[in-house]
Each structure stands twice: as C-alpha cells, then as structure tokens.
C-alpha angles and dihedrals in degrees: 000000000000123000110270097222095179093053095048092044088055091052092047092052091046090055089046091058094052106047124169131196126247111292092011100078097122098126092043090052091049090051092053091045091053090048092055097044097089091045091068102216113202090239131018119195118188134173093044119160099048117201118199089345093305119122116261128217096248120121139188128196115198124204113189130210125216096239132056114266147120129317114240119195123197115191135210129177126234104195136092135200134266093241130116110243115233104173129120100239119126093231100060122161115284091205115082113235095008126091145156095246097146099056100252088134088062095043090051091050093051092052092044091052088061089062091062090056095042090052087064099030116036118197115270095225136017117355141283122225120200104200128192114194131196129223103021091150093062096040091240101101107071095043092048090053096046092046092048108109088224089063092062092091091050101057107142133223089205128026127187137178138158136210125203113236123200114217093044118099111270111275097005115136125218121190140153139177116250126025109007100165127028127248113242142170139174118243123202119189118189118195121193126191130141131287122232139174109285089235089061108031089156088073091064138045110247119197091205098105094042089051092051093048092049093052089056099039097045092050090054097051096091089063087076092062136065123233128023112338130147142181106194118190106220104170141010129182127184123187121300133306095266120124091200096058132074107217123256102186141036139184126206124187126190138169116227114204127178139168094230138034091236091057090049091052089053093049093047092052094043094046092048091050092050092051091053094045096048094045094048091046089065097035094253130148113234141191132191128208132181125207138176094020114191126179118215112269105234123192122210120230092245093044092054091045091053090054092050090049091050090052093049090047090058101035093249118153111248133184122199099212129213093214135035129226127282094222120089132240126182092218086099088081089067094048089049091061095038123079090228139003149124146218113215136187123239116199115245094191135284093257098043117121111254124264112279091020109134091237097047118124127177112253108243089206087076095062098085091041093055090045095053094044094052092044090051091052089052091048092049094050106027106012123225126249115241096027 
C-alpha cells in the first residue's frame, strides 16, 4: 500500500498544534495510543519512563515475527519546546509559549506510520518495537525509559532514529560510525561567603575573585584534551546591585560539550575539582549541580552500514561524514543498550529556518522519506511478511 501523504501530513499538523513540554506529554501519548489501537500490536507498553515511582508518558508497541530473530527498535520523541511560535503556517501551536520547533511532531508521525504497515505486514523474524519517548529536550527521557524495570523485556539488538537537520538538502541523509552527537551537560556552581559593608570588604568573604578565576580556568580545560571539546560560560551572577554591599554569594553556569563520553568524564571530574579548589582557597562554601545531561550518541559500524544500505536501496542521497554534530541527542542511551544501531540526519532543506527558531516548521515532504528508510531497515534486519 502506498504512503498516504495527505493523511500523515494531517496527523503531523494536528500534533504540531497541540505541543506539550518535556515530561508533560500526557495528551500527546494518548493521541498516539488511540492511533495504534486499531493496529493491534502484539504488545503495548505504556507509562514507561517512571519518575519518582510515577508512570511516565513513554510507550512501546511491539510487532512480533513468526521466526526467532533480532529485536529492532525505532524511536520517536513526544516533547516540544518552551518557545513562542512566530511562523506563518496555518497550523500554529494552540498553546502559548510552547511549540514543536525541533521537528518531533514529524519524527513521531514517521514512526507512527510504520505501525500502519506492521499491522498488515508483521516482521518475518524477531520483533519490531516502535518506541515513543518523553523528554528528549532535557536529556531525561531516554534514560528514564531504559532504566524503567518495565523496559527490561524490550531491550533491542538494533536501535535506530533520525533527526531532521536544516541546512542539508531536503531528503539527504548524513550518517557515520562512531560519535554522531556530542555529550553535553549544564554545570551550576554556587559559591557562598559572607556579605559586608562595601567600605569594609575585609569583614566579609566575597566570592568575586573565585568567580573570576573559575571563569578563566574552566574555559581553559578543553585545552587538555584532543578533538572537539568545549566549556562555554553561559551565565554569571555576583551578589546584588547595591553599591554599599560587598557580595556574599555567586552563581556560575557553564555548558560542557565533548565529542566522546570519556572526554566528558574527564571534564566533569576536572571542573568539579576546580570548583572545590577555588572555593576553599577563599574560605567559601560551595555546591555543584548538573542539569540537562546528555550522553554522546554513538553509532555502531553495522548500524551505520544498515542506514547506508537503506538509502542505496531507495535511491536516497547519503553522505558518510567524517565528523558528527555538535548538538546533543539522548538517543545514545538506546544505542548503548543495543548491540547495534545508529542515529542519522535527514536534510530539512537548505533554506529551512534552524531548529529551535520561532518560525521553524517540519517539512512534510520528509514524511514518506523517513517512512521508507525505516521500513527498509526493518526489511533488511527482520524481513516483512507479504513482500
């Protein structure tokens, strides 16, 4: 059966109009669940990605083959961004301050479209899992799903996902073995001393010098590593705006970004050590907090080769890149637990607004391309009955 472009475009635009933030995707999950109900998956897992014992919004739909074989997982993302949409499309977000400006509405639709095919053509061997994860934007969703005890029966042998990428020609695929997306995490250092009158700063403990030293020393840490690594200072706050008061507290925020997980481990340890040393040097109390933690997304050799083969099978332009992307994606959690897998980029057009721009909108022309690529991966690994 041919791809019903009008139907899937309608679904994508419906999802676009009803975005939900990371961890709050209850209505989106219910819409996907209702969509799959008539397709009678062999197993339906809901509530995945538990947080503090409460059910998450993650879901997995399992389609079984009749012969033993590998488990192939295809992933889509449920969440949107806390950004006000400002584009000109007729299907703009109906939720103020929240919008699908990263293309997850399109990714979801591609993965959902596979369910329609699998309902008619089960895999020949093994099983196929169509997974919908929450909270990709914060880096919390994939890890919460994989660590959920209910996910233990769903561990894949192969895991695949794509992300649309503006700036690439429409429909072109980019993939590589090894690190495809950088590891990243947000670091928050809080320094606490003691305020004093500005006329007598010696009677307090100002964090000003420690803050200044940390800004310099943290920024220099990547020089100790090879490859692409960054510590980017994004925010610094010292005391209050009061000329009569010597400050007693400070906050420093930085984003750590590395090509590999090993490099990230080094930066985390080194940055933590610097924070402790500089605080203790000036007699300050200190606290450290991490947010938006992403592991590097690492493609296996076979996973990348499967993507290349699927492109060649369908006459889709594909580039095997030398370098991965600097942005982060928590899909790497799935490829860590799978034996093989890959994340790949799908071009959204050279003139498309960039991801997270307020006027970005997922190109519906990509829907059949994503559908055929994922189906080809399934055919290559599991086979499809009736082919």
